[in-house]
Phi, psi and omega in degrees: 000129179272141184230164172305132181100336174294150174253128177252140184243139175242130178236159173267136174275127180260158177304157187301313182298318180289318179300318180294319176301312180291324177302317181296319176294320178297313180298326180290319197248341186276135178309122191298329182289347179250357189269083183267359194225154165287169174301147185206153176252097183275132179258321178226130184266334185204100173248153189281134184294336179282355176259023187297322181297317181291320180299315176303317181296313182292319179299315179300319182292313185284331172290324176295331181293324182295141182275355181166188182304145180264134180293143180224140175244128172272107198254345184179186179236153181235127170267123186260359184104313178226031181182178183220139174219162176265131180272136180236153174228140180197092179310319179301312181293322176298315182297316177301317177294325179297322177297318176292318181299320177296321179294324186255011190314315184293346181266348192283143168282162175309321180294321181285324179297324186271354190295316177054235190265010180288105180242125182202154174240117182277131171247356174205141178203155174062042173242174176298143182309320183292322177297316178293321178298317181300315180290322176301313178299317180298311181291327178291323181299331183252009186284135174231124173311143180216168180249153181211180172224148169266123191253353180173191178235148174228152177228155193215157173250131183280131187237050177052047180137277176291168175240138178260124178296138177247319180194162177224146183224111180281140178294134181188180181290143181176201189275138178274147169237152178206154173078169181290154175293145177291335183257016188275059171287166177305140177290145177298144176291137179228177178264033186269012186298319179296321181290326176297319176295319176298318182300318177300329178288320192268331188294314188074000000 
């Protein structure tokens, strides 16, 4: 059950082969004491828990609008200073996220409002810069662009490290949504700022 003050996270579900590949890399390279999660493609980092019913409704609608899996390209690597991630591109997924962002605009944090088309999967974070640079160079030397698919959406409740699954929505035919929600007033202010900062440190 989601409550006022909870932070909700929305991710894209990747096809099994791609997910397993990123999971293996994350298990191998992410500091084990920080690795509470499988690899993930985050679309929204912090949505208000008291809007859970509306979020569920909109996720179901926007996933239902898709006619099937969305093409994704694994297009490169990113060195973040203390970690490494894979850069993804997907016009379809970016468009889907933009529709949700417009729908939820009053609820978005500055981080989520600025995210735009930035799609990535982190496989290493919070290590020494020389360790991250070495992994980036290693992975870049063997990197070959590849294709994948986004097969749906998932949403989660943040638990100060781990994430609790709340729901999943597989892409398929359904109702289209557009425009802002009629009930999308500003989310109540909470004391969750510190938790949001911790989440950005721990999520990767």
